[in-house]
N, C-alpha and C positions, 0 to 999 in steps of 0.2 A: 375543117373549120370548127373553131371553138364556139359553143353556144353561149349566148348572153342570157342570163336569168335575172329578171327585174322583180324586186319586191317594192312596190311603190303605191302611193295614193290609196292606202287602205289600212284597216286595223285588223290584226290577227290576234285571236285570244285562245290561250290554252293549247297551242300546237307545238309540235317538235319540228323545227326546221333544220334540215341537215344540208350543209354546203360541201358536198364531196368534190374531190378533184375532178377535173375534166371540163369545167365551165368557168366563165367569168360572171361574178355575182355583183349586183348593184343593190344596195340597201337605201331606199328612198328615191326620190324625195317623198316627204309626207308619209312616212311609214310609222305605224305604232304597233309594237309587240307588247302584249299584256299577258302575264303568266305563261310565257312561252319558254322553251328551251331552244337555244341557238347553238348548234354544233358546227364549228368551223374546222374543216379538214383541208381547205385550200391554203396555199401560201398567200401572204399579204398582198402580193402584186395581182392576185386574182380577185381581190375584194375591194370594191369601190363604195365608200361611205358618203352618201349624199346628204341626207338629213332624216331625222326620225327620233322616236322616243322608245325606250325600253322600260317597262314598268313591271316590277316583281318578276323579272326573268332570270334565267340561268344562261350565262354565256360560257361555252366550253371550247377551248382551243385544243384540238386533238394533237396538233404538232406545235412547234414554237411559232407564235405569231409575232413577227418582227416589224418594228418601225411603222406602226399604224397610228394615224392621228384620228382620234374619235371625237374631235372638237365639234363636229356638227351633229353629234348624237347626244341625247339627253337620257341619263340613267337614273332611275329612282328605285331603290329597294332591290337591286340586282345582286346576284352571286356570280363570281368569276372563278373558273377552274382552268387549269392548264398553265402553259408557259407563255408569258408576255414579256418581250424584250423591246425596249425603246418605244413603248406605246405612250401616247399622250391622251389624257382624259380631261374633260372640262374645256370650256372655251378659252381661246387665246386671243389676245388683242393684237392681231397683226392683219395684214391685208387679206390673207386667205380665209380667216375666220371672223371677219368684222361683223357678222350678223348676230353673234352671241346666241345662237340657237341651241348650242350644246350645254351640257352641264353634268354634274355627277353629285349624288347625295345618297346617304343611307345604303351604301353598297358594301358587300362583303367579299374581300379578296383572300380570306383565310385559307382557301383551298387552292390558291393560285401561286405560281412562282413568278415573281416580278424581278426584272433586272433592268435598271436604267429607265424605269417608267416615271412619268411626271404627271402631277395633278395640278391643274391650273384653275384659279378662281373658284375654289370650292372650300367648304368647311371640312377640314381633315378630321375633325372630331366625329364626323358621321361616317367615316370610311374605316372599315375594319381591315387592317393589313395582315399579311401572313406572318407567321413566326419565322425567325431566322433559323439557320441550321443549328445554331447554338441554343435554340429553345426560347430565345427572347423575342419580344415583339419587334418587328422591323420599324425603324424610324427613318425620317428623312436623312439622307446621306449614306444609307445602307442599301443601295440599289433602288431606292424610291426617293423621288424628289417632290417637294411641294412648292409650287410657284403660285403665289397669291397676287391678285391684281389690286388696284386701288380700292380702298374701303374694306379690304379683307385681311389687312395685316394683323 
């Protein structure tokens, strides 16, 4: 039987949280990580994102993290490392994310590899994207898309 590990209803400060293979992880509801390092070794299907905020954290994907919707998580001043494919950041205005509890600002993806990731309802000038293999800064249309909602065009 696969264990369920819940991080919810609390604030964690200055810790290293590792999510190794072999368990199902739940982040939230009501989780705050501040100045933490989150190391994700599980596949996306073993990670459930409920709600929470990450403040000045490092999020490191040990393997390729695929098709994860981070819409219910709020990131401020975070650094991302590893491979992220098809991930969505920021809140989306659809039925699943109608609470607008997520967001992203002042984050650094320069040490990450992004492929087909999207950023919704955020100020892209506060997001530091990685350089392409050709040494140029990545722009929307080169594996990263920016989708901005009303009032953010």
